[in-house]
C-alpha positions in Angstrom: -126.4 52.3 -72.9 -122.5 52.5 -72.8 -121.7 56.4 -72.6 -117.7 57.4 -73.6 -116.1 57.7 -71.0 -113.7 61.7 -69.6 -110.7 60.6 -71.1 -112.2 59.8 -74.2 -113.0 63.1 -74.7 -110.6 65.6 -72.3 -106.1 64.8 -72.7 -103.4 65.9 -74.2 -103.3 67.2 -78.3 -107.6 66.2 -77.9 -109.7 68.7 -79.1 -113.7 70.2 -79.2 -115.1 71.7 -82.5 -117.6 74.4 -82.8 -121.1 73.2 -84.0 -124.2 75.3 -83.1 -125.7 77.8 -80.8 -129.5 76.7 -80.3 -131.7 78.5 -77.7 -129.0 80.3 -75.6 -126.1 77.1 -75.6 -123.3 76.9 -77.8 -122.3 73.5 -78.6 -119.1 71.7 -78.8 -118.1 68.6 -80.4 -115.3 66.0 -78.7 -113.2 64.3 -82.0 -115.1 61.5 -81.4 -119.0 63.1 -81.9 -120.1 63.3 -78.4 -122.0 67.2 -78.2 -122.2 68.9 -75.3 -123.5 72.6 -74.4 -122.3 75.6 -72.2 -125.0 77.3 -71.4 -124.9 81.1 -71.8 -124.7 82.6 -68.6 -121.6 80.4 -68.4 -120.5 82.3 -71.3 -119.6 85.8 -69.3 -116.2 87.4 -70.1 -114.9 84.0 -72.1 -113.6 83.8 -76.1 -115.1 80.6 -77.3 -112.4 79.7 -80.2 -114.0 77.9 -83.6 -111.8 74.4 -82.1 -109.7 74.5 -78.9 -107.7 72.1 -76.5 -110.5 69.2 -75.3 -109.9 70.4 -70.8 -110.9 73.3 -71.1 -114.7 72.2 -71.8 -113.8 69.8 -69.4 -116.6 70.8 -66.9 -118.9 71.3 -69.5 -118.2 67.9 -70.5 -118.4 66.1 -67.8 -122.0 68.2 -66.6 -123.7 67.2 -69.8 -122.2 63.2 -69.6 -123.4 63.4 -66.2 -126.8 64.5 -67.2 -127.4 61.9 -69.5 -127.1 59.3 -67.8 -128.9 60.2 -65.2 -132.0 60.9 -68.2 -131.0 57.1 -69.4 -131.0 55.7 -66.4 -134.3 57.7 -65.4 -136.0 56.8 -69.2 -135.4 53.5 -68.4 -137.1 52.2 -65.7 -141.0 50.9 -66.1 -143.9 54.4 -66.0 -146.3 51.3 -66.2 -147.5 51.6 -61.8 -147.3 55.4 -63.2 -150.2 55.7 -65.4 -151.6 52.4 -62.6 -151.7 49.5 -64.9 -151.3 46.1 -63.9 -147.9 45.6 -60.8 -146.2 42.4 -61.0 -147.5 41.1 -57.5 -150.9 42.3 -57.4 -154.1 41.3 -58.8 
């Protein structure tokens, strides 16, 4: 799977838009549709607008992008070995 580049979402004149609040996280969306959360513990003392400059949200976008890449690479590994089924090279 190909993920968007950080530079596609963060830069001059690029914006993010508030989507929804769920389970203690604010969810925003970049102009290209990439959604990312902001955990409640990172909200202390901050003002979150319905629309804002994406550069202010770069750390959240980057963190979620890295999380998704890691989750994707983990889920693409075969789990056959974990449940004791046939493993290539064994009898």
